[in-house]
C-alpha positions in Angstrom: 0.0 0.0 0.0 2.8 2.4 0.9 4.6 1.6 -2.3 1.5 2.5 -4.3 1.2 5.8 -2.5 4.9 6.6 -3.1 4.5 5.8 -6.8 1.4 7.9 -7.0 3.2 10.8 -5.4 6.1 10.5 -7.8 3.8 10.4 -10.7 2.0 13.5 -9.5 5.3 15.3 -9.0 6.6 14.3 -12.4 3.3 15.5 -14.0 3.6 18.8 -12.1 7.2 19.2 -13.2 6.2 18.5 -16.8 3.4 21.1 -16.7 5.8 23.7 -15.2 8.4 22.9 -17.9 5.7 23.2 -20.6 4.6 26.6 -19.3 8.2 27.9 -19.0 9.1 26.7 -22.6 5.9 28.4 -23.9 6.8 31.6 -22.0 10.3 31.6 -23.3 9.0 31.0 -26.9 6.7 34.0 -26.7 9.5 36.2 -25.3 11.8 35.1 -28.2 9.1 35.9 -30.8 8.6 39.3 -29.2 12.4 39.9 -29.3 12.7 38.9 -33.0 9.7 41.1 -33.9 11.2 44.0 -32.1 14.6 43.5 -33.8 12.9 43.3 -37.3 10.9 46.4 -36.6 14.0 48.3 -35.5 15.6 47.4 -38.9 12.4 48.5 -40.8 12.0 51.9 -39.2 14.9 53.5 -41.1 13.2 52.4 -44.3 10.0 54.1 -43.1 12.0 57.3 -42.4 13.5 57.2 -45.9 10.1 56.6 -47.6 8.6 59.5 -45.6 11.5 61.8 -46.6 11.1 60.8 -50.3 7.3 61.3 -50.0 7.9 64.9 -48.7 10.0 65.7 -51.7 8.5 63.8 -54.5 4.7 64.2 -53.9 3.8 61.0 -55.7 0.3 59.6 -55.0 1.5 56.0 -55.4 4.3 56.6 -53.0 1.9 58.2 -50.5 -0.4 55.1 -50.8 2.5 52.7 -50.2 3.7 54.7 -47.1 0.2 54.8 -45.7 -0.2 51.1 -46.3 3.1 50.4 -44.5 2.1 52.6 -41.6 -1.3 50.8 -41.4 0.5 47.4 -41.2 2.9 48.6 -38.5 -0.1 50.1 -36.6 -1.9 46.7 -36.8 1.2 45.1 -35.3 1.2 47.5 -32.3 3.6 50.1 -33.6 2.6 53.6 -33.0 4.3 56.9 -33.9 5.0 59.2 -31.0 3.8 62.8 -31.4 6.1 64.8 -29.2 6.2 68.1 -30.9 5.2 71.0 -28.5 5.1 68.4 -25.7 7.1 68.6 -22.5 10.4 66.7 -23.0 10.3 63.2 -21.5 13.7 61.5 -21.4 12.0 58.1 -21.3 10.5 58.8 -24.8 13.2 60.9 -26.5 16.8 61.8 -26.7 17.7 65.5 -26.6 20.0 66.3 -29.5 20.5 70.0 -28.5 18.9 72.9 -26.7 17.3 75.4 -29.1 15.3 78.6 -28.9 11.8 77.9 -27.5 9.8 77.3 -24.5 11.8 75.8 -21.6 11.8 71.9 -21.6 9.4 71.7 -24.5 10.1 69.8 -27.7 10.6 72.4 -30.4 11.5 70.1 -33.3 11.7 66.4 -34.1 14.8 65.2 -36.0 13.9 61.6 -36.0 10.4 60.2 -35.1 10.1 57.8 -32.1 7.9 54.8 -32.0 6.2 52.6 -29.4 5.5 48.9 -29.7 2.5 48.0 -27.6 3.1 51.1 -25.4 6.8 50.3 -24.8 9.5 52.5 -26.4 10.7 50.7 -29.6 12.8 53.6 -30.8 13.2 56.9 -28.9 12.6 60.1 -30.8 15.5 62.4 -31.4 14.5 66.0 -30.6 15.5 69.5 -30.0 14.3 71.0 -26.7 13.6 74.6 -25.9 16.1 76.3 -23.6 13.6 78.8 -22.3 14.5 82.0 -24.1 11.0 82.6 -25.4 
């Protein structure tokens, strides 16, 4: 009888260990997928920057449609552009490139757009911040 209880306890423990392992492997897999997606998006953002710069100079409707479609896809994947212009500078969201004429501690221009991925900073914006001489 005691041998049967011991075997049953060992079986329960082995099953619990297996379930914990399964949960840990799934959690690590999800973290890896998130990491790979983040790295891919970081490589893609400079392409978005270049396309937006070309769009500003070329004024081609086809290019505008392609850029809009790309932004829609990024948005569907949880990527959101930060709108920091005229906002109070937040070092968690942006890097200050230099102090410029303008309201103190307010973003006066954006040199490079910043993006969030599911409300986490994917790429900080690069901005100029007012030094308070206005």
